[in-house]
Structures are given as structure tokens and as C-alpha cells.
C-alpha positions in Angstrom: 20.8 8.7 37.0 19.7 7.3 40.3 17.1 5.2 38.5 19.9 3.7 36.3 22.0 3.1 39.4 19.2 1.0 40.9 18.6 -1.0 37.8 22.2 -1.6 36.7 22.3 -5.3 37.5 19.0 -6.0 35.8 19.9 -3.8 32.9 23.1 -5.8 32.3 21.2 -9.1 32.6 18.3 -8.4 30.4 19.3 -5.8 27.7 20.2 -7.3 24.4 23.7 -7.0 22.9 24.3 -5.9 19.3 24.6 -7.9 16.1 28.2 -8.8 15.2 27.7 -7.2 11.8 27.2 -3.8 13.5 30.3 -4.1 15.6 32.3 -5.2 12.5 31.0 -2.3 10.5 32.1 0.1 13.2 35.6 -1.3 13.8 36.5 -2.6 10.4 39.3 -5.1 9.7 41.9 -3.7 12.1 40.1 -3.4 15.4 43.3 -4.3 17.4 44.9 -1.0 16.5 41.9 1.2 17.3 41.2 3.3 20.4 37.5 3.8 21.1 35.6 6.1 23.4 32.2 4.6 24.2 29.9 7.3 25.3 26.9 6.4 27.5 28.6 3.0 27.9 26.3 1.8 30.7 27.2 -1.7 31.9 29.5 -2.1 28.9 27.2 -4.2 26.7 28.5 -2.8 23.4 31.9 -1.9 25.0 32.6 -5.5 25.7 31.8 -6.5 22.2 34.4 -4.0 20.9 37.0 -5.0 23.4 36.5 -8.7 22.5 37.7 -7.8 18.9 40.9 -6.3 20.3 40.0 -2.6 20.4 41.3 -0.4 23.2 38.1 0.9 24.7 37.3 3.5 27.3 33.8 3.7 28.7 32.1 6.9 29.8 28.8 7.0 31.6 26.9 9.3 34.1 25.8 6.4 36.3 28.2 5.1 38.9 26.0 2.0 39.3 26.3 1.2 35.6 30.0 1.9 35.6 30.6 -0.4 38.6 29.1 -3.3 36.7 31.2 -2.5 33.6 34.4 -2.4 35.7 33.7 -5.9 36.8 34.0 -7.0 33.2 37.4 -5.2 32.9 36.0 -2.2 31.1 37.8 1.0 32.3 35.0 3.5 32.8 35.0 7.1 33.7 31.9 8.6 35.4 30.8 12.0 34.0 28.4 13.6 31.6 29.9 13.7 28.1 29.1 17.4 27.7 31.4 18.3 30.6 33.9 15.5 30.5 37.5 16.5 30.1 39.3 14.2 27.7 42.7 15.6 28.9 43.8 15.9 25.3 43.2 12.2 24.5 42.3 11.4 20.9 40.3 8.4 19.6 39.9 6.5 16.3 36.2 5.9 17.1 33.7 7.7 19.4 30.7 5.4 19.7 27.4 5.6 21.5 24.9 2.7 21.7 21.3 3.4 22.7 22.1 6.7 24.5 22.8 9.7 22.2 19.2 10.8 22.5 20.0 11.8 26.2 22.5 14.4 24.9 22.4 17.6 23.0 23.1 16.4 19.4 24.8 19.6 18.2 27.3 20.4 21.1 27.9 16.7 21.5 28.8 16.2 17.8 31.2 19.1 17.9 32.8 17.8 21.0 33.1 14.3 19.5 34.7 15.7 16.4 37.3 17.5 18.5 38.6 14.3 20.0 38.5 12.1 16.9 41.7 11.5 15.0 41.7 12.4 11.2 40.0 9.6 9.4 38.3 8.4 12.5 34.5 8.0 13.0 31.6 9.0 15.2 29.3 5.9 15.3 25.8 6.2 16.9 23.6 3.2 17.0 20.2 2.1 18.3 18.2 -1.1 18.3 14.4 -1.2 17.9 12.2 -4.3 18.2 8.6 -5.2 17.8 6.3 -8.1 18.6 4.2 -9.8 15.9 1.1 -7.8 15.0 -1.3 -10.2 16.8 0.7 -10.2 20.0 1.2 -6.4 19.7 -2.6 -6.0 19.5 -3.1 -8.2 22.5 -0.5 -6.3 24.5 -2.0 -3.0 23.6 -5.3 -4.2 25.1 -3.4 -5.4 28.2 -1.9 -1.9 28.7 -5.3 -0.3 28.2 -6.8 -2.6 30.9 -4.0 -2.0 33.4 -3.2 1.6 33.1 -5.4 4.3 34.8 -7.2 6.7 32.4 -5.1 9.6 31.3 -1.8 7.7 31.7 1.0 8.7 29.4 1.4 6.6 26.3 3.9 3.8 26.8 6.1 1.9 24.3 5.0 -1.7 24.1 8.0 -3.1 22.2 11.6 -2.2 22.3 11.6 1.5 21.3 8.7 0.9 18.9 5.2 -0.7 19.1 4.6 -2.3 15.8 6.3 -3.3 12.5 4.8 -0.2 10.9 6.9 2.0 13.1 10.0 1.1 11.1 12.2 2.4 9.6 12.9 5.1 12.2 14.1 8.6 11.4 16.9 9.4 13.8 17.6 12.9 12.5 15.8 14.5 15.4 18.0 12.9 18.0 21.3 13.1 16.0 20.7 16.6 14.6 21.6 15.2 11.2 22.9 16.6 8.9 23.7 20.0 10.4 25.2 18.5 13.6 27.8 16.7 11.5 29.1 19.9 9.7 32.7 19.1 10.9 32.5 15.5 9.5 31.3 13.7 6.5 28.1 11.8 7.2 27.7 8.3 5.8 24.4 6.7 4.7 22.4 5.2 7.6 22.7 1.4 7.7 20.3 -1.0 9.3 21.0 -4.6 10.5 18.0 -7.0 11.0 18.1 -9.7 13.6 15.7 -11.4 16.1 15.6 -12.8 19.6 13.3 -15.1 21.5 12.0 -14.0 24.9 10.2 -16.0 27.5 7.5 -14.4 29.6 9.9 -13.8 32.5 12.7 -12.6 30.4 10.5 -10.0 28.8 9.1 -8.8 32.1 12.7 -8.6 33.5 13.7 -6.5 30.4 10.7 -4.2 30.8 11.9 -3.2 34.3 14.8 -1.4 32.6 12.6 0.8 30.5 12.3 4.2 32.1 8.7 4.7 31.3 7.8 1.4 33.0 10.2 1.8 35.9 8.7 5.2 36.7 5.2 3.8 37.2 3.8 3.6 40.8 4.6 0.2 42.2 1.0 -1.0 42.3 0.2 0.2 38.8 3.4 -1.4 37.5 2.6 -4.7 39.1 -0.9 -4.8 37.7 0.5 -4.0 34.2 3.1 -6.7 34.5 0.5 -9.2 35.6 -1.6 -8.4 32.5 1.5 -8.5 30.2 2.5 -11.9 31.7 -0.9 -13.4 31.3 -1.1 -12.2 27.7 2.3 -13.7 26.8 1.2 -16.9 28.5 -1.8 -17.1 26.1 0.6 -16.9 23.2 2.6 -19.9 24.5 4.7 -18.3 27.1 7.4 -17.0 24.7 7.7 -15.1 21.5 10.2 -14.0 18.9 10.9 -10.3 18.7 12.1 -8.8 15.4 14.8 -6.2 15.7 16.7 -3.8 13.5 19.8 -2.0 14.7 20.4 1.4 13.0 23.9 2.8 12.6 24.4 6.5 11.9 28.0 7.4 11.4 30.2 10.3 10.2 34.0 10.5 9.4 36.4 13.2 10.3 38.3 14.1 7.1 42.0 13.5 7.0 
């Protein structure tokens, strides 16, 4: 979590938000009467979107640096791992988790979530994945090969995926679906397409928040980022990234 403490400001600045359609699907038509626990809330990127619609949202995150940024936006955030966090008997209409459920044990976490959801409430897990156009992806793959020492671990070039062929993603491994949702009724996975334009500097800023890139030795990382920057420059200095946000949800029976 120290890594996330250090990158909290950059994370908040550079990580994308989520499509309005996803937030609408999670909250429904009566957001103003809902209470939401956002697990792994980070700097509150998704949390703020839900609060803006009128929901009463509580953030929960392991990183005090991330929580500090969220608090500046008026997001009440408690700092603790979800697995050991004491809800003190509180119940919620939604338990949500954006881009973070894979850090937790899916089985025990699903059981815990079900224990604090009101009847008829939902557990909503969502992730975004994005990829470059195939020609830029090929050029970036060559840049990584040039910059990284032989034997380096494989790194993700895009946002959770490398190429368009990596979609759709099967999230059953990280959600434990369907067995993890035995106390709830799982709903069909939904995907929401969208896109965003990144300049060279915006993309490099965003890459600093990826744990596989942030963990590189400083010199290696700088060489890699120089190669990535030069490659994007050859493609006009900016690009459009195609995204899909996946929503996996389950409802607690009434």
C-alpha cells in the first residue's frame, strides 16, 4: 500500500472515471435513497460519481494516501482492509468495487459483502479495460522490447489489456463466479463501450500509476518511458484508446 500512498495524487489526476451508463445501471432511478459502501475506493473516482447522483456513499480503502485525497473531495473514507473491516452492524443498499476486487479473496469477500447488503440490494464489481489501435500496439510492443532488459516480466501495454483481441475478458477467476455468489443471485455480465483521447504526456502520467510500471528500477523505467513517448510522437503525439467497462453484479434476495 505504500506504493499507492506515494502515487495517490498522480492516480487521481490521471486515472479515468467510469461511463455514466455504468453508474446509472448500478444505482438505478432512485440513487438519492441509496446507501453505498465503495470497497477499494481509492481517491474516490467512482465514489464521487455515485455521490453526485445523490447516493449516501462511504469509501473504504487500505491506503491512507488514497483516502486523504478522497476526503478532500468530501468523501467519507475509512482506512482498513475489507476482509478485516468492522461494519459495526451497518447495512447498505449497494456494495461496489471499481477496479480493485482482484486484490481480495473473492469467496470470503463475497460472503462478507452479502452479510452487509440489505435484502434486494446488490454487490456491483466493475473494471475498465482499454487498448490502443493495432498499429500503435505493435509499435509500442517493439518499444517495450527495446527498452526492457532480457528476461523482464511481461508487462501490460494498454489499460489492463494489450490488444483488441484480448476482449472480452473473463472475470470469473477474480470474482469466483458463480460459486462465490452462492448467497446472492448473479446477474448477466454487462459491458459498456467508450473511448478517450490521450496525449503523449497524459499517457505517460497514467502509466506511472500502473504497479508493473511503477515497480521498475528508475533507470529502466525512464528508458522505457522515453521509448513510449517517442513512439506516440511518431503517431502524431496523441491517440484514441478504446475502452470497455465490465459490470459483474449479484442481488441479495428479499
